[in-house]
C-alpha positions in Angstrom: 47.9 143.1 105.6 45.7 145.7 107.1 46.6 149.3 106.1 46.7 151.5 109.2 48.4 154.7 107.9 46.9 157.3 105.7 48.7 157.8 102.3 51.7 160.1 102.6 53.9 161.7 99.9 57.1 159.8 99.2 59.5 160.4 96.4 62.5 158.3 95.1 65.5 159.7 93.2 68.9 158.2 92.5 72.1 158.2 90.5 74.9 155.8 89.5 78.3 157.0 88.4 81.3 155.2 86.9 84.2 155.2 89.3 87.2 157.3 88.7 89.5 154.3 88.5 87.1 152.6 86.0 87.2 155.7 83.8 91.0 155.5 83.8 91.1 151.7 83.1 88.2 151.6 80.6 86.0 149.4 82.7 82.2 149.9 82.6 80.1 150.8 85.6 79.4 147.6 87.5 76.6 149.2 89.7 72.9 149.3 88.9 69.9 151.1 90.4 66.1 150.9 89.8 63.0 151.9 91.6 59.3 151.7 91.5 57.3 153.7 90.6 58.7 156.0 88.0 62.3 154.9 87.2 64.2 156.6 85.6 62.1 159.6 86.4 61.6 160.6 90.1 59.0 158.2 91.5 56.1 159.5 93.7 53.7 157.6 95.9 53.5 154.3 97.8 54.5 151.6 97.7 58.1 152.6 96.9 60.6 149.9 96.0 64.3 150.8 95.6 67.0 148.4 94.5 70.7 148.9 94.2 73.3 146.3 93.2 77.1 146.2 92.8 78.6 143.8 90.3 81.9 142.3 91.6 84.0 143.4 88.7 86.6 140.8 89.5 88.4 138.8 86.7 86.0 135.8 87.2 82.9 138.0 87.3 83.5 139.5 83.8 79.8 139.9 83.1 78.9 141.4 86.5 77.7 144.7 85.0 74.9 142.5 83.5 74.5 140.7 86.8 73.8 143.9 88.7 71.3 145.1 86.2 69.5 141.7 86.4 69.6 141.9 90.2 67.8 145.3 90.5 65.2 144.4 87.9 64.6 141.1 89.6 64.2 142.8 93.0 61.6 145.3 91.7 59.5 142.5 90.1 59.7 140.0 92.9 59.1 142.6 95.7 56.2 144.1 93.7 54.6 140.6 93.4 55.3 140.0 97.1 53.6 143.2 98.1 50.6 142.5 95.8 50.1 139.1 97.5 50.2 140.8 100.9 47.6 143.3 99.9 45.2 140.5 98.9 45.7 138.7 102.3 44.8 139.7 105.8 48.0 138.2 107.4 49.5 139.0 110.8 52.9 140.5 111.4 54.4 137.1 112.4 53.4 135.6 109.1 54.7 138.6 107.2 58.0 138.5 109.0 58.4 134.8 108.3 57.7 135.4 104.6 60.2 138.2 104.3 63.0 136.3 106.1 62.4 132.8 104.7 60.6 133.0 101.4 61.5 136.3 99.8 65.4 135.8 99.7 65.0 132.4 98.0 62.6 133.8 95.4 65.0 136.7 94.7 68.0 134.4 94.2 66.0 131.9 92.1 64.5 134.5 89.8 68.0 136.2 89.3 69.4 132.8 88.4 66.7 132.2 85.9 67.4 135.4 84.1 71.2 134.7 84.2 70.6 131.2 82.8 68.6 132.6 80.0 71.3 135.1 79.2 73.9 132.3 79.1 71.8 130.3 76.7 71.4 133.4 74.4 75.1 134.5 74.9 77.3 131.4 75.7 80.7 132.0 77.3 83.2 132.7 74.5 86.8 131.6 73.8 87.9 135.2 74.1 86.4 135.5 77.6 88.2 132.3 78.6 91.5 133.5 77.2 91.2 136.8 79.0 90.4 135.2 82.3 93.2 132.6 82.0 95.7 135.3 81.1 94.7 137.3 84.2 94.0 134.6 86.8 95.2 131.3 85.4 93.4 128.0 84.5 92.1 127.6 88.0 89.9 130.7 87.6 88.3 129.2 84.5 87.7 126.0 86.3 85.9 127.9 89.0 83.7 129.6 86.3 83.0 126.2 84.7 81.9 124.8 88.1 79.6 127.8 88.7 78.6 129.9 85.7 76.7 132.3 87.9 80.0 133.5 89.2 80.5 135.3 85.9 77.5 137.6 86.8 78.2 137.9 90.5 76.5 140.8 92.2 75.3 142.1 95.6 71.7 143.3 96.3 70.2 145.9 98.5 66.5 146.7 98.4 63.9 148.7 100.4 60.1 148.4 100.3 58.1 151.3 101.9 54.4 150.7 102.4 51.7 152.4 104.5 52.2 150.0 107.4 55.8 148.7 107.3 59.3 149.2 105.8 61.2 146.2 104.6 65.0 146.3 104.3 66.9 143.5 102.4 70.6 143.1 101.9 73.0 140.6 100.4 76.7 141.6 100.4 78.3 144.9 101.0 76.8 148.4 100.7 74.8 150.5 103.1 71.2 151.3 104.0 70.8 154.4 106.2 67.6 155.7 107.9 67.6 159.5 108.6 65.1 160.9 111.1 63.4 164.3 110.7 66.0 165.5 113.3 68.9 164.3 111.2 69.7 161.2 113.4 71.2 158.6 111.0 70.9 154.9 111.7 72.4 152.0 109.9 69.5 149.6 109.4 71.5 146.4 108.7 74.9 145.9 110.4 77.9 145.0 108.3 78.7 141.4 108.1 82.0 141.0 110.0 83.1 138.3 107.5 83.2 140.9 104.7 86.8 142.1 104.8 88.9 143.6 102.0 87.2 142.7 98.7 85.2 139.7 100.0 81.4 139.9 99.8 78.4 137.6 99.8 76.7 137.4 96.5 73.8 136.2 94.4 76.1 133.8 92.7 76.9 131.8 95.8 75.4 128.3 96.5 72.3 128.8 98.6 72.8 132.6 98.6 69.4 133.0 100.2 70.9 131.9 103.5 73.3 134.9 103.4 70.6 137.6 103.3 70.0 140.1 106.1 66.4 141.2 106.4 64.8 143.7 108.7 61.0 144.4 108.9 59.9 147.6 110.7 56.1 147.9 111.4 54.3 151.2 111.8 50.9 151.8 113.3 48.7 154.9 112.6 50.0 156.5 115.8 53.6 156.0 114.7 53.3 157.4 111.2 55.3 160.6 112.0 58.1 158.4 113.4 58.8 157.0 109.9 62.1 158.1 108.5 62.5 161.4 106.7 65.0 159.8 104.3 66.3 156.4 103.5 69.7 156.2 101.7 70.8 153.1 99.9 74.3 153.0 98.4 76.9 150.7 97.1 80.2 150.3 99.0 82.0 152.7 96.7 80.4 155.5 98.7 81.2 154.5 102.3 84.7 153.4 101.2 85.4 157.0 100.1 85.3 158.0 103.8 88.0 157.3 106.3 85.5 156.6 109.1 82.0 155.3 109.5 81.1 158.5 111.3 82.2 160.6 108.4 80.2 158.5 106.0 77.0 158.5 108.1 77.2 162.3 108.3 75.8 162.3 104.7 72.4 161.5 106.2 72.1 164.9 107.9 73.8 166.6 104.9 71.2 165.3 102.5 68.4 166.1 104.9 69.6 169.7 105.1 69.9 169.8 101.3 66.3 168.9 100.9 65.2 171.7 103.2 66.6 174.3 100.8 66.2 172.4 97.4 63.5 170.5 95.6 63.9 166.8 95.0 64.5 167.6 91.3 67.3 170.1 92.2 68.9 167.5 94.5 68.6 164.8 91.7 70.4 167.1 89.3 73.3 167.6 91.7 73.7 164.0 92.6 75.9 163.0 89.6 78.4 165.7 90.3 78.5 164.9 94.0 79.1 161.2 93.5 81.7 161.7 90.7 83.7 164.1 93.0 83.4 161.6 95.9 84.8 158.8 93.8 87.6 160.9 92.4 88.7 162.0 95.9 87.8 158.8 97.6 87.5 155.1 96.6 87.8 155.5 92.9 85.1 152.9 92.7 81.6 153.1 91.0 79.2 154.8 93.4 75.4 154.4 93.4 73.0 156.2 95.7 69.2 155.9 95.9 67.2 158.2 98.1 63.7 157.7 99.4 62.2 160.9 100.8 59.1 161.3 102.9 57.4 164.7 102.8 56.8 165.7 106.4 53.9 168.0 105.4 52.0 165.3 103.7 
């Protein structure tokens, strides 16, 4: 795809913390985060790819901490390859949009499943895992796992690709992607699926999971470069669930923007862990993961 916008300075930072309730119960962090370039150090430059995943942590998804790690690494690799293919082709926006909506989700799911299948071959389900699940949820839960081994690794996926000429937003399951303008206006880029109530969520482990993805492609021309967001925030649902209202949660967009005005990216990164741990303790008690993509307006 033709590049219309001069290179600008972008930086990615993030943090994932174990939830307060998981600390008390001894459960591991089920969330995962990864970005390109630079992870785990702050990444600088385009393209930027950020991926966040939330392992289900339910009794049947007893390896979902692995599932979320597989999800983010898969997203980075698949989206990187996708972008590399685009760079080598002079495709129009309509073709690009079709590829992101139809082909990319299926590739993400299939690659994740390939990695999960390999892990299952190397580490088969154990008698101890069966006994623990049956004790918690009964024989029917184990039957469900036998019918769909991917359920054991169940996880969501949120990913963002920022390029010189478009931004791509991809989401499967719960969690939040927020755009923040240079004026602090915060916009939810993908609306919440109304079917996701209580602890229900769509997942990579579902049959034909690619049909459940939400995808949004935002093109930018040279004249629109300054309208690109100042910040993009990607978080697991443990963050938004720590607030009593959507308005209260979305206020974090302006809060982080103001923070960057008086602190460097590295200073903000160092504060993130404490912010998120405090939010979990006072709020949802769940694991919380936040990735931030920042555009430098003076670039």
